[in-house]
N, C-alpha and C positions, 0 to 999 in steps of 0.2 A: 504494500500500500504506500502511496507517495505521501510526502509531508503535506501536500495541499489538501489531502482528504483526511488527515488526522486533525483532531480538535486542537486549536491553538491554545485553549484554556487548560484542558485537563490531559491532553495528548492521547485521548482515546482513539482506538482504531475502529470503533463501531459507528462512525459518522455515516450519514446517508444524505443523498442529494434530494432536495425538494424544490423543483423548478430551478430558480436561479441561485438558491441558497444551499449551503451545507448545514446540517443539523446534527448536534451531538445528543444522543438519547441519555447519556449519563449525567451531563451537567446542564443541558438545555441551551447551550451556547449556539448561536446562529452566525454564519459568516459567508462571505462570497469570495471566490478566488479571482474575480475579475479586477483589473486595475481601476475600473470606474468606481467600484465600491471602496477601494483603498483611498482614492482622492476624496470621496464623500466623507469618509471617516476622518481624514485630516482636516477638512473644513469644519466638521462638528467639534473639533477639539478646542478651538478658540471662540471668543465672542465675536459675532458678526452683526453688522447693521442690516437694515431692511434691504439694501442692495447687494449684500453678500461681501462687503468689504470688511477686513479684519480691523477690530478696534483694539486700542492699547491705552494704558493709563496715561493721562495728560492730554489726550486727543480732544478736539472740539467736535461737537455734533450739532445737527439741526433737527428739531422735532418736526415730524412730517405730517402730523394731524393734531387737531385740538384734543387735549387730554384733560378730563375732569380730575380734580384732586379729591381723593376720598376724604370725607368728613369736612368738606369746605365747599363754598359756592364758587371758589376760584377756578380758573381754567388756564392751563398752559396752552397758548395759541400755537398753531402750526406755523413753522418758520422761525420759532424762537431758537437762538443760538445759545448753546450751553458749552462753556469752556472748562477745561481741566477736569475731565471725568475720571472716576476711579472705578475699575472693574472689581466685582465681587462675586463670590459663589452664593447663589440664592436658590432655594428650592421652589420659591413662588414665581420665578422668572424675572424678577426685578434685579437684573445683574449689573446695573449702572448706578453708582452713587454720585450725586452732583449737587451743586448749589445753583439755583436759578435766581437771577436778579429780580427783586420784587416779590419773590415767593419764599425763598429760603432753601434749606437742605431737603432733598427728596431722592427717591429711587425711581429709576425708569427701566422699562423693558427695552432691550436692544432692537426689537422688531418695530419700534415706533420712532426710530431715529435713523439719520443717515450721516455719514462722515462728512465733515465740512471741508 
């Protein structure tokens, strides 16, 4: 059996192919042997904006749509430029910490911003 058909997680030889994916029945891991899947996995590793550009700490971003602020009647208008963002790991999807002029400190989702 080739290394491509062994599970990369547990190294099991009992993996089987299901359409475009390989599945390991022992650990439940699924993977693809194509280079296209490898490039998609690399893109998912970092934080990306709405257009797919990689974001880093200290970048400036622009909000792409009006965002209501939870617990307030204020709104962050689309087109607002936010400077000096900080990336964070968040389970709720709010992976950008920033300060917005006139509003203060808040967290944003990367899907609602684009790199400036």
